GUDRENNU-528902 format. One line per field, with one value per residue (C-alpha): residue number from 1; x, y, z. Coordinates in nm, 3 decimals. Layout:
REM GUDRENNU-528902
bami: (NUM	...) .
X: (X	...) .
Y: (Y	...) .
Z: (Z	...) .
This chain:
REM GUDRENNU-528902
bami: (1	2	3	4	5	6	7	8	9	10	11	12	13	14	15	16	17	18	19	20	21	22	23	24	25	26	27	28	29	30	31	32	33	34	35	36	37	38	39	40	41	42	43	44	45	46	47	48	49	50	51	52	53	54	55	56	57	58	59	60	61	62	63	64	65	66	67	68	69	70	71	72	73	74	75	76	77	78	79	80	81	82	83	84	85	86	87	88	89	90	91	92	93	94	95	96	97	98	99	100	101	102	103	104	105	106	107	108	109	110	111	112	113	114	115	116	117	118	119	120	121	122	123	124	125	126	127	128	129	130	131	132	133	134	135	136	137	138	139	140	141	142	143	144	145	146	147	148	149	150	151	152	153	154	155	156	157	158	159	160	161	162	163	164	165	166	167	168	169	170	171	172	173	174	175	176	177	178	179	180	181	182	183	184	185	186	187	188	189	190	191	192	193	194	195	196	197	198	199	200	201	202	203	204	205	206	207	208	209	210	211	212	213	214	215	216	217	218	219	220	221	222	223	224	225	226	227	228	229	230	231	232	233	234	235	236	237	238	239	240	241	242	243	244	245	246	247	248	249	250	251	252	253	254	255	256	257	258	259	260	261	262	263	264	265	266	267	268	269	270	271	272	273	274	275	276	277	278	279	280	281	282	283	284	285	286	287	288	289	290	291	292	293	294	295	296	297	298	299	300	301	302	303	304	305	306	307	308	309	310	311	312	313	314	315	316	317	318	319	320	321	322	323	324	325	326	327	328	329	330	331	332	333	334	335	336	337	338	339	340	341	342	343	344	345	346	347	348	349	350	351	352	353	354	355	356	357	358	359	360	361	362	363	364	365	366	367	368	369	370	371	372	373	374	375	376	377	378	379	380	381	382	383	384	385	386	387	388	389	390	391	392	393	394	395	396	397	398	399	400	401	402	403	404	405	406	407	408	409	410	411	412	413	414	415	416	417	418	419	420	421	422	423	424	425	426	427	428	429	430	431	432	433	434	435	436) .
X: (2.233	2.511	2.673	2.997	2.856	2.749	3.031	3.248	3.025	3.060	3.436	3.418	3.205	3.444	3.767	3.590	3.490	3.806	4.030	4.317	4.210	4.295	4.656	4.733	5.022	4.812	4.516	4.748	4.908	4.512	4.390	4.668	4.654	4.309	4.273	4.588	4.387	4.097	4.366	4.479	4.144	4.043	4.354	4.316	3.970	4.079	4.374	4.151	3.917	4.138	4.310	4.016	3.900	4.208	4.172	3.834	3.766	4.105	4.170	4.482	4.535	4.736	4.860	4.884	4.994	4.831	4.504	4.419	4.252	4.132	4.143	3.952	4.247	3.998	4.027	4.360	4.492	4.321	4.518	4.820	4.821	4.843	5.210	5.336	5.278	5.400	5.719	5.806	5.682	5.828	6.178	6.137	5.912	6.218	6.411	6.146	6.160	6.508	6.496	6.154	6.425	6.749	6.592	6.356	6.025	5.848	6.111	6.121	5.752	5.786	6.010	5.849	5.522	5.749	5.825	5.479	5.300	5.560	5.529	5.128	5.191	5.346	5.071	4.824	5.020	5.106	4.677	4.608	4.829	4.718	5.046	4.863	4.922	4.888	5.241	5.251	5.009	5.183	5.510	5.357	5.186	5.525	5.676	5.377	5.378	5.767	5.688	5.390	5.624	5.880	5.660	5.418	5.643	5.713	5.338	5.251	5.524	5.482	5.151	5.267	5.496	5.262	4.991	5.023	4.980	4.648	4.516	4.675	4.323	4.154	4.426	4.412	4.052	4.030	4.290	4.123	3.804	3.987	4.133	3.813	3.614	3.863	3.772	3.431	3.449	3.729	3.546	3.269	3.421	3.656	3.325	3.143	3.464	3.521	3.185	3.241	3.599	3.918	4.133	4.373	4.206	4.187	4.517	4.582	4.361	4.574	4.914	4.761	4.635	4.989	5.021	4.821	4.992	5.321	5.168	5.086	5.402	5.574	5.329	5.396	5.606	5.700	6.047	6.296	6.591	6.617	6.476	6.789	7.141	7.268	7.473	7.251	7.266	7.032	7.105	6.895	6.616	6.702	6.639	6.279	6.225	6.334	6.161	5.814	5.858	5.933	5.624	5.370	5.104	5.252	5.282	4.928	4.758	4.977	4.894	4.543	4.604	4.769	4.519	4.192	4.339	4.482	4.165	3.916	4.087	3.778	3.885	4.063	3.780	3.514	3.580	3.459	3.196	3.049	3.064	2.984	2.762	2.616	2.588	2.641	2.915	3.121	2.934	2.780	3.144	3.223	2.934	2.999	3.371	3.233	3.058	3.350	3.482	3.094	3.107	3.416	3.375	3.043	3.267	3.536	3.372	3.142	3.505	3.656	3.379	3.508	3.832	3.912	3.748	3.676	3.763	4.004	4.108	3.749	3.663	3.949	3.859	3.496	3.565	3.790	3.505	3.237	3.481	3.515	3.136	3.023	3.283	3.136	2.799	2.936	3.086	2.745	2.515	2.386	2.180	2.328	2.137	2.281	2.630	2.648	2.552	2.769	3.074	2.983	2.969	3.317	3.437	3.265	3.455	3.815	3.764	3.687	4.000	4.194	4.215	4.295	4.575	4.685	4.659	4.851	5.129	5.210	5.197	5.377	5.679	5.951	6.008	6.352	6.198	5.872	5.963	6.104	5.803	5.584	5.751	5.776	5.392	5.326	5.488	5.198	4.933	5.009	5.162	4.854	4.602	4.814	4.907	4.530	4.434	4.679	4.503	4.134	4.220	4.365	4.084	3.841	4.013	3.956	3.648	3.452	3.475	3.177	3.362	3.703	3.524	3.307	3.547	3.761	3.532	3.513	3.871	3.898	3.656	3.814	4.182	4.008	3.921	4.222	4.431	4.205	4.270	4.642	4.688	4.491	4.708	4.596	4.202	4.201	4.399	4.304	4.457	4.521	4.802	5.017	4.889	4.977) .
Y: (7.497	7.535	7.282	7.403	7.333	6.988	6.864	6.989	6.820	6.503	6.544	6.572	6.265	6.062	6.159	6.106	5.722	5.650	5.828	5.780	5.963	6.269	6.176	6.425	6.168	5.879	6.035	6.123	5.734	5.644	5.855	5.766	5.399	5.407	5.573	5.332	5.037	5.114	5.129	4.814	4.594	4.779	4.611	4.268	4.221	4.336	4.133	3.792	3.834	3.938	3.616	3.405	3.565	3.485	3.109	2.999	2.839	2.628	2.326	2.165	1.781	1.572	1.222	1.037	0.639	0.639	0.836	1.188	1.410	1.749	2.008	2.388	2.580	2.894	2.780	2.594	2.964	3.107	2.879	2.936	3.294	3.185	2.993	3.302	3.539	3.307	3.233	3.613	3.631	3.373	3.485	3.875	3.873	3.827	4.058	4.351	4.234	4.357	4.647	4.756	4.750	4.863	5.172	5.453	5.313	5.590	5.666	5.261	5.254	5.586	5.395	5.103	5.256	5.457	5.059	4.941	5.236	5.170	4.813	4.859	5.148	4.892	4.653	4.959	5.032	4.656	4.606	4.910	4.807	4.448	4.306	4.132	3.758	3.506	3.554	3.908	3.869	3.603	3.807	4.138	3.975	3.824	4.161	4.318	4.010	4.072	4.453	4.371	4.125	4.404	4.677	4.507	4.475	4.875	4.939	4.762	4.846	5.157	5.240	5.184	5.480	5.731	5.673	5.561	5.225	5.249	5.348	5.061	4.854	5.151	5.252	4.860	4.906	5.226	5.047	4.740	4.990	5.219	4.859	4.753	5.059	5.019	4.654	4.762	5.039	4.919	4.561	4.772	5.024	4.772	4.554	4.889	4.953	4.603	4.595	4.965	4.967	4.748	4.641	4.918	5.172	4.987	4.917	5.305	5.413	5.194	5.359	5.690	5.603	5.523	5.901	5.983	5.694	5.873	6.223	6.149	5.978	6.328	6.542	6.343	6.489	6.173	6.089	5.850	5.635	5.286	5.081	4.845	4.946	4.622	4.550	4.401	4.033	3.699	3.688	3.998	3.721	3.425	3.670	3.742	3.355	3.261	3.530	3.457	3.067	3.106	3.347	3.062	3.358	3.478	3.153	3.023	3.327	3.264	2.911	2.988	3.216	3.020	2.736	2.983	3.150	2.798	2.644	2.893	3.120	3.175	3.511	3.391	3.165	3.409	3.490	3.083	3.090	3.400	3.227	2.860	2.870	3.218	3.283	3.661	3.797	4.073	4.303	4.040	3.949	4.311	4.315	3.972	4.089	4.371	4.108	3.977	4.375	4.459	4.239	4.328	4.720	4.737	4.475	4.725	5.046	4.877	4.755	5.126	5.253	5.032	5.093	4.755	4.434	4.161	3.811	3.887	3.520	3.358	3.645	3.564	3.212	3.299	3.492	3.233	2.958	3.208	3.242	2.851	2.794	3.082	2.985	2.618	2.742	2.980	2.690	2.488	2.788	2.883	3.178	3.528	3.653	3.361	3.329	3.743	3.707	3.412	3.567	3.867	3.684	3.551	3.931	3.925	3.647	3.777	4.140	4.051	3.786	4.045	4.303	4.113	3.922	4.249	4.372	4.104	4.087	4.433	4.496	4.208	4.274	4.525	4.785	4.679	4.316	4.479	4.461	4.101	3.939	4.086	3.950	3.605	3.660	3.792	3.457	3.274	3.533	3.662	3.302	3.127	3.267	3.261	2.853	2.819	2.976	2.739	2.415	2.552	2.593	2.266	2.061	2.274	2.136	1.766	1.781	2.091	2.444	2.396	2.080	2.265	2.596	2.358	2.125	2.400	2.595	2.236	2.220	2.558	2.464	2.165	2.308	2.639	2.350	2.172	2.534	2.659	2.305	2.331	2.701	2.750	3.088	3.231	3.080	3.278	3.580	3.955	4.258	4.374	4.111	4.299	4.656	4.634) .
Z: (-3.461	-3.734	-3.916	-3.761	-3.404	-3.479	-3.615	-3.352	-3.088	-3.301	-3.323	-2.895	-2.863	-3.154	-2.912	-2.595	-2.701	-2.924	-2.756	-2.981	-3.296	-3.042	-3.119	-3.382	-3.521	-3.493	-3.682	-3.966	-3.976	-3.912	-4.262	-4.456	-4.424	-4.498	-4.808	-4.886	-4.797	-5.037	-5.314	-5.235	-5.197	-5.509	-5.648	-5.490	-5.628	-5.970	-5.984	-5.856	-6.113	-6.372	-6.326	-6.314	-6.634	-6.792	-6.684	-6.636	-6.972	-6.985	-6.858	-6.673	-6.758	-6.434	-6.561	-6.286	-6.261	-6.648	-6.519	-6.678	-6.446	-6.578	-6.361	-6.374	-6.476	-6.278	-5.937	-5.929	-6.083	-5.815	-5.596	-5.717	-5.622	-5.303	-5.363	-5.532	-5.241	-4.961	-5.096	-5.088	-4.716	-4.609	-4.746	-4.671	-4.344	-4.117	-4.299	-4.236	-3.898	-3.849	-4.093	-3.836	-3.533	-3.727	-3.879	-3.831	-3.903	-4.075	-4.332	-4.418	-4.462	-4.706	-4.935	-4.966	-5.047	-5.339	-5.469	-5.387	-5.622	-5.885	-5.926	-5.944	-6.187	-6.443	-6.366	-6.507	-6.801	-6.899	-6.852	-7.087	-7.365	-7.365	-7.273	-6.970	-6.903	-6.591	-6.564	-6.504	-6.285	-6.054	-6.117	-5.998	-5.683	-5.573	-5.588	-5.366	-5.121	-5.085	-5.037	-4.821	-4.615	-4.575	-4.452	-4.223	-3.922	-3.912	-4.022	-3.700	-3.486	-3.541	-3.376	-3.012	-3.066	-3.150	-2.869	-2.485	-2.376	-2.211	-2.569	-2.736	-2.794	-2.922	-3.150	-3.273	-3.295	-3.476	-3.715	-3.789	-3.846	-4.149	-4.294	-4.296	-4.451	-4.722	-4.742	-4.794	-5.026	-5.249	-5.382	-5.425	-5.648	-5.795	-5.920	-6.076	-6.236	-6.380	-6.547	-6.739	-6.761	-6.723	-6.484	-6.524	-6.408	-6.074	-6.037	-6.151	-5.863	-5.626	-5.723	-5.653	-5.306	-5.174	-5.233	-4.878	-4.701	-4.814	-4.714	-4.368	-4.308	-4.388	-4.192	-3.907	-3.608	-3.475	-3.529	-3.360	-3.382	-3.456	-3.170	-3.167	-3.161	-3.249	-3.607	-3.881	-3.860	-3.913	-3.512	-3.474	-3.676	-3.443	-3.119	-3.255	-3.294	-2.959	-2.805	-2.972	-2.945	-2.566	-2.503	-2.461	-2.477	-2.799	-2.964	-2.860	-3.069	-3.365	-3.372	-3.353	-3.581	-3.868	-3.842	-3.902	-4.192	-4.334	-4.314	-4.338	-4.627	-4.888	-5.058	-5.361	-5.415	-5.436	-5.805	-5.858	-5.619	-5.782	-6.098	-6.021	-5.720	-5.711	-6.098	-6.026	-6.277	-6.195	-6.013	-5.789	-5.695	-5.638	-5.378	-5.228	-5.174	-4.920	-4.658	-4.475	-4.459	-4.357	-4.065	-3.983	-4.048	-3.797	-3.534	-3.518	-3.515	-3.173	-3.045	-3.118	-2.842	-2.604	-2.378	-2.271	-2.346	-2.037	-2.073	-2.373	-2.427	-2.454	-2.664	-2.913	-2.887	-2.960	-3.284	-3.413	-3.387	-3.501	-3.797	-3.861	-3.845	-4.088	-4.330	-4.346	-4.411	-4.675	-4.879	-4.926	-4.950	-5.317	-5.206	-5.225	-4.963	-4.689	-4.830	-4.786	-4.441	-4.337	-4.511	-4.329	-3.968	-4.073	-4.068	-3.737	-3.560	-3.725	-3.607	-3.240	-3.263	-3.459	-3.149	-2.915	-3.068	-3.178	-2.841	-2.662	-2.913	-2.892	-2.508	-2.453	-2.678	-2.575	-2.822	-2.921	-3.040	-3.146	-3.512	-3.557	-3.315	-3.563	-3.878	-3.684	-3.613	-3.990	-4.155	-3.995	-4.022	-4.339	-4.457	-4.325	-4.580	-4.889	-4.805	-4.683	-5.075	-5.252	-5.016	-5.109	-5.510	-5.467	-5.319	-5.532	-5.848	-5.760	-5.533	-5.565	-5.433	-5.184	-5.047	-4.980	-4.809	-4.580	-4.472	-4.390	-4.151	-3.970	-3.938	-3.803	-3.537	-3.416	-3.432	-3.233	-2.941	-2.958	-2.873	-2.607	-2.455	-2.531	-2.400	-2.105	-2.031	-2.344	-2.262	-1.955	-2.071	-1.966	-2.042	-1.709	-1.695	-1.898	-1.862	-1.461) .
C-alpha cells in the first residue's frame, strides 16, 4: 500500500472517530491554536525558571511583632507571579466578555495575538541584551495575563460558531488534545533550550508561534457579525453575571473549578520542586513539566474518540477528586518517577473535568451571552490558579513546599465532596439535558 493511500485511510479514520476535525474552519482554528500553545507553554516554563533563578539565592526578612522571619525569595517570588497575573484577569475578564459579544470574535483574536507577540518580542530583546530583572518579568506577566483575559472569551465562544451542537463535545475534546500537545512539547523543548541557550530564544520562538494562530484565523471562511447588538456598557457585564449565577449547574461547575484550581495549583512551584525536592536541575524541570500535559493528552485523545460521555456529572466530580488525591501524593514525593506519575494523573483528572465543564457551559449559554458568561467563568478558572499559586508560594515560604502542595490536594478532595452534595443537579447532569 502506498504512503498516500495509507495516509488517506488514516485521515478517514480520524474524521470518523473525531468528526469535528472534518470541519474546515474548526480544523484551521485547531491547528493554529495548537502551534501557539506550544510557544505559550515554552514561554511559561522559561519565565518561571527565569524568575526563580534570579531570586533563589536571596532571602526575604519579615518582621512581625519583633520577630524576624526569614523566607525563601525563590518560592515567594513564584507565588508573587500569581498575584501579578490575577489582578489583570479580574480587571479585564469582564471587558473581554463584552468585547467577545460586541465585536466579531475572529478579528478580535487577530488583534490581541498581534499585541501578545509584540510584548513577548520585547521580553526576548531585554533578555538577550541582559536588561532583564524580576520587575521586568512581573510587568510582562501582568500584560500577558491581561491579553489572555481579553482573548479567552472570544477564543472559547468562537468554537460553537464553527461546529454544529452535536459535535461540541468532540470539538472541545480535540481542543484539549491540541492544547496538551503544546503543553507536552513546549516544556520539553524549553527545558533543553534553557540548558544550552538562554531564555531569550524561548521567548523569541513563542513570539513567532503567534503567527500560526493569526494565519489560521485569516484563512477561515467564517465571518460573522457581533453576537449582541446592545450598546457597549457595563450593564452588559451585569447581564452575564446574573445569567451565570442564576443557572445553578453553571454556577456549581464554576465553584468546583475554582476550588480545585485554588487549592491544587502546583505548576508555579515546579522550579522549587525540581531544585529542592528532586534535585534534577533545568533538564529535569523541563521533563517534569511535561507530566501533567502527558496525562491530559492521553486522556484528551481517548475522549476525542468518544462522541458522548455517559453520566457526565459523576465523571466531572470523579476527575476533580482524582486531581486532588494525585496532587497530595505529588506534594510529599521525593522520587522522580513517582512525582512524574502523580503529576500526570492530575492531568488525567483535570482533563475529564475540563471537557465536561466546557461542554456544559457552551451548550447551556445562548450565543448572545456566550462571551460574557465565558468571561465570568474565566475569572474563576483563570483567577483560581493564580490566587492558588500565591497561596502556595506563601505557605511554601513559611512551611515548605511539600506541606503547601499536599495540604492543597487534601482540600481539593474535601471541597469536591461538599460541592457534589450541595449541587445534586450538577452531580446528576447528563448531556441530553441540553441537547435534547
